[in-house]
N, C-alpha and C positions, 0 to 999 in steps of 0.2 A: 481621420479618415481611413487612415490604414490600420488604425488599432480597431476601428470599426468593422473593417473589411475580415481582418484576423479573427475577431468573435463570431461574426456572421459565419466565416469557415467552420470555425470548432463548432459552433452549435449545429451546422449540419453533419458533421463527423461525428457527434454526441448521439445523435439520433440513430446514424448508420450504425455506432458501436451499439446502441443499446439493443437495436434491432438483431444482431450478428449475435450477442452473448444470448438473447432470448431464445435463439434456435436450438442452444443445447438442452438434450433432455437429463432428465434427474440420474438415470445411471452413469452418463457421462461424467457430468459434475462430480459424483463420487469419486469416479477413477482419477480422474483428473487433479482433484485433491491431494489423494495420497500420491500419486506421481510427481505431482511438485512439491511435495515436501520433502519426498527422498532425494529431488534434485537438489532443492535447497540445501541441505544437509552434504552433498556430497560437492556441490559447487560454489558454496559460500563460505569462505574462512570466517570461523567464529574463534574469539577470544573469550577463556572463561571469566574473565572481567568485563566482556562488551555487555551493554544495556542494548537490549533489542526492543522496537517499538514494533508492535504488531497491530491487528484490528480485530475485530469480531465482525464476522460476515453480514452484511445487508442485502436485501432483495436477491439478485441472481449474481452475485459477484463471486469469485473463487474464493472457497471456504478455507480458510486461515486456521482452522482449527488443527489439524493435522500437524503444522508446525507449531502452534503454541504449546500443545499438549507434550511435544518431544521437549520443545525448550524449558516448560517448567518441570517436566520428569530429571532434565540435566541440570536443575537448580541454576537457570541462567536468569539474570534479571530480565524481566519483560515488563514494558509498560503500555497500557492501552489508551487510547486517545479518548478523550472526552471533549465535544462541542460545547463550548460554554456560553456560546451567541454568535451571532452574526458580527462579521468583520473583527472576530479576534482569534487569537492563535487557539490551538489545540490545548488543552491540558492535559499533561502525559505523567499518568498515575501508575506506580510500581504494583503490579499486582502480585502479592505476596502468596508463600504456598499455602494455602487452606482458608485463604480467603475469600468470602465471596463475591460475587459479580452483582451488578445492579443495573437495572435498566435504565441508559443513559440518553434517551433520543434517539431517534432515526431506528429503530428496532436493535440497536446494538446494546451490549453488556459493557460495564467498566467496574473497575474498583470505587468504592466508597469515595467520597468527599474530602475524606481524612487519610486518603492513602497519602504515604510519601510521593514526591514527584523526583523525576529525574531527567536529563538530556540523554537521548541515546545515541549510542556508535553506528546503530545500523538500524536504518527504517523502511518496514514492510509496508508498501503502499498499495492499496487497490487502487484501480483506475479502469476507466471505460476502454482506452484502446493504447497502442505503442507503437513507435517506429523504428525502424532500422538504425536510427541515429541515437535512440535512447529517449527521445521525447516521449513525456507522459500526457495523456489527456484525462483531465479530472473530470469531475463533475460540474465544473463551474464556480464552485462557491470560494475558491482560494484559500480554503481553510489550512492546507499543506504548505502551499507557497507563504501563509502569514506566519505560522510555525517555524520552517526552515529559517525564515527571516531574523525570528527573533532568538534564535539560536546561538550560541557562544562558541561551538564548534561545529564543524559540517560532516553531519553522520554519513556513511555510504546508503544510499538510494537504492533499494531492491524494489522494483516492480512485481506483483504478481498478479497473474493473467491469464486466461486460456489462450493457447494459441491462437485462435479464431480470432482474437481480439487487435491483432498486428494490421495496422494500417500502413500503405504506402509511403505516405507521408504526413506529419501533422504539425503546423505552422507552430515555431517557437518563438514566445514573445518574451524581452529581457529579464521578465520575472520568472520567468519556467527554468526552475532548474532541471539540469536532464537526470535520467536514473545512470546510476553506475551498472546496474544488471537487471534485467527482467528474469523471472523463472515462471513457466509454464509447465503443463504436462509432458513438452516434449523435449524438455531441458532448459540450460540455463544459458543466457546470451548476455557476455559482457561489452560494455561501452566504455568510450574513452580511456582514462589511465587504467583502467581493471581489464581492458581488452588485451 
């Protein structure tokens, strides 16, 4: 009963979060992506050996491409997620310098199925909303939850969002792993041990 109530609350918050994100105009989005990339590199500590999982934007998500370009230009190891199917964890494939990306469903691009795989030290996650406790509201498919549960190490989790995607409070279930930080066009906010 409690789980059903939480899921209903999350479904309502997803509708609200999508509507807020949809209100942002095109020029705001491009400027926000550039500002967020600057804040990411100023506020998130990266070691040269860190493997960074990022994403290829779908629909009206904050564009991660400015971060991806700089990571690739600095020879950081980058992995991109691929959805293999329902109820499966994401396949995290290394995007090697000069390698082509291919359509991988949901409007995303990813390295080929022959690309090597790696577990990330840092995961840049898309989201619909976040709150001041570092709770992330995703799309409800559980892909990141399953992926994190299958990992052998705990990576730093960095949400990437527009500042307008912040909500007062998002219900957190036991399987919901909180973010370590969120990066928006307004800056970086750290949570938990990173705060």
